[in-house]
N, C-alpha and C positions, 0 to 999 in steps of 0.2 A: 504493500500500500504506500509505504514511504517513497519507494521508487517511482510509483505512478504519480504521486504528488510532485516529485522533483521534475519528472518529465513534463507534466502539465505546466509547471512554472517556467521551464525553459521554452516551451512552445508559446506561452503567453508573452514572455519577454521578447522572443524573436518576432512575434506578430506585431507587438507594439513598436519595436525598433523599425520594422519595415514600413508600417503604416505612417509613422512619424516622418520617415524619409520621403515616402511618396507624397504626402500632403505638402511638405515643405518644398519638394522638387517641383510639383505642379504649381505651387504658389509663385515660385521663381520664374517658371516658364511663362505663366500668364502675365508676368510683368516685363516680358520682352527679352528673356534670356534663352540661351540655346537648350534644346531638348536633351542634349547629352548630360546636362546637370542632373537629370532625373536618375541616371545610373549611379552617379556619385552620391546622390542623396540617399538612395536605397542602401548603399553600402555603409554610409556613415550614420544613418539613422538620426537620432537626437543630436549627435555631434555636428550635424550639418546645419542646424538651426542658426547658430551664431554666424556661420559662414554666409548663409543666405541673407541674413539681416544686414551684414556688412557690405555684400556685393550688390544686392538688389538696388536698382536705380528706379527713380520715379519720373514720370513724364516721358518726353521723347526729345531727340536732338537731331539736327541736320548733320548728315555725314558727307554728302556730296551733292552739288548742284550743277546742272548743265550750264553750258555757256550763255544761254539766254536769260538765266536768272529767274527769280520769281516774277510773276506778273505784277505790273504796277497797279496801284489802287484805281478802281473804276470810277470814271466821272460820268459815264452815260450807261446805265443799266440796260438800255434798249439796244445796245450794240450786239447782244446775243448771249447765249448761255456760256458760263465758264464751268467746264466739266473736269472732274477729277477721276482718273482711272487708276485703280489699284492693281499693280502687276506683281508677279512673283516667278515668272518663267514657266508657269504651268499652262497646259492647253486651255484650262478654264479662263485664265487671265488673258490669253491670246484671243479667246472668243469675246471677252469684254472689249478689248481694243478694236477688234473687227466690227463689232456691233456699234460701238460709239462712232466709228468712222462712217459706217453706212447710214446710220440714223441721223447724225447731226452734221458731219462733214464740214462743209464751208459755212454752215449757218451758225456755228458756235463762235464765240468771241475768242476762246482759247481752250485748249486741252492741256491739263496738267497731269503728267505721268508720275507715279510715285511707287517706289518699292520700299518695304520696311524690312530691315534685317534685325537680328538680335543685337543687344548691346555688346555681346562677346565678339561679334564679327568686327567691331571697330578696333579691337586690340590688334597689335602687330601680327599675331599668329593667325588672325582670322581675316586679314585684308583681302584674301582671294575671293571671299564671298561678296565683299563690297565692290571689288573690281568687276566681278561677274554681273552683279546687279547694275552697275553703272553702264557696262557694255550693252546689256539687254535694253535698258532705257534709251541709250543713245541710238541703238539700231531702230527701235520703235519710233523714236522722234524723227529720225531721218525719213522713215516711210511716210509719216504724216506731213512732214515738210515738203516732200516730193509731190504731195497733193495740195500744196498751198494752204495747209491747215496750221494756224499758229499753235505752237506747242512749247512747253518747257518741262523739265523733269528734275526730280530730286530723289536721292536715296536717304532714308531716315532710319534711325534706330529707336526701338521701343516696342511696346505692345501694339501689334498691327492695327486693330480696330480703333483703339484710343488715339493712336498716332495719326491715322487717316482722318478721324473726326477733328482733331486739333488743326491739321493742315487745312481742311475744308473751311474751318472757321477763320483762320489767319488769312487765307487767300480769297475770301469772299466767293466760295464755290457755290454754284446753283444746283449741281447734281453730281452724285457719286455713282460711278459704274464699276461693278466688281463681278467677277465670275462666281457662279454658284458651285460649291463643292458638294461631294456626296455626303451621305449620312454615316460615315464610318466611325469606328471606335475612337480614332484620334480626335475627330471633331467633337465627339460627345465628351471626351475627357478634358481636352485642352480648350474647348470653346471654339465656336464657329465665328470667323471674322465677319462673314456676311450676315449672320443672325444678329451679332452684336451691333453692326451698323444699322440694320433695319430697325432695331429696337431703340437705339440711342442717338442716331445721327440727327443733327439739327437741320439737315437738308434732305430732300428726297434721295432715295437710293434705288438704282436700277440693277437688278440681279439678272445677269445673262445666263441662259441655260447651259448645261454641260454640253460640250461639243460632241457630235456624233463620232463614231470610231473612224469613219472615213476622213472626217475633217481633222481629227487629231493626228492621223497618219500623215495627212497632207501638210 
């Protein structure tokens, strides 16, 4: 009986250790840090709590801005819509870009492209992620410019949905367009950016459908 009690205590302690790590890890990820922190959190358990509190950042920050810079304050709202498109290199975000170009094209005043990376990507060891995001946005901006669509782009660090909402507020955005993701386990655990924007955005949000398999391959 004593052995059973000891085993039960060990199991309970291990469960508490893992749960504490999971909760703290997800808390950190939801605040804009890299998902790999979850693995470290599970291993360290309660020991990870002070690390998370020390490293966790609040708000968001600009990491890289395209050569055109942010749009200037508007003096005439009737000039057209100012649209923010959230991109991340996925087929869904490409669908958002394509939809925005087709629906609004030359009728919009400006399209602002934005990609949000984790705070950890801004450190020296993670610059490749920032460089990749900058390259994707520059390529997308070149496509829009070739169609005479005014465009600017920014790479930011922070929690994706909160960062996009903040950017929309700062740059007087009229509409946010973002790709709709599936209903997988990752979205349920870490939170859906699109769902967060729909619920909390101060401006209208357009969710584009998931691309068909043929479109994704193309």
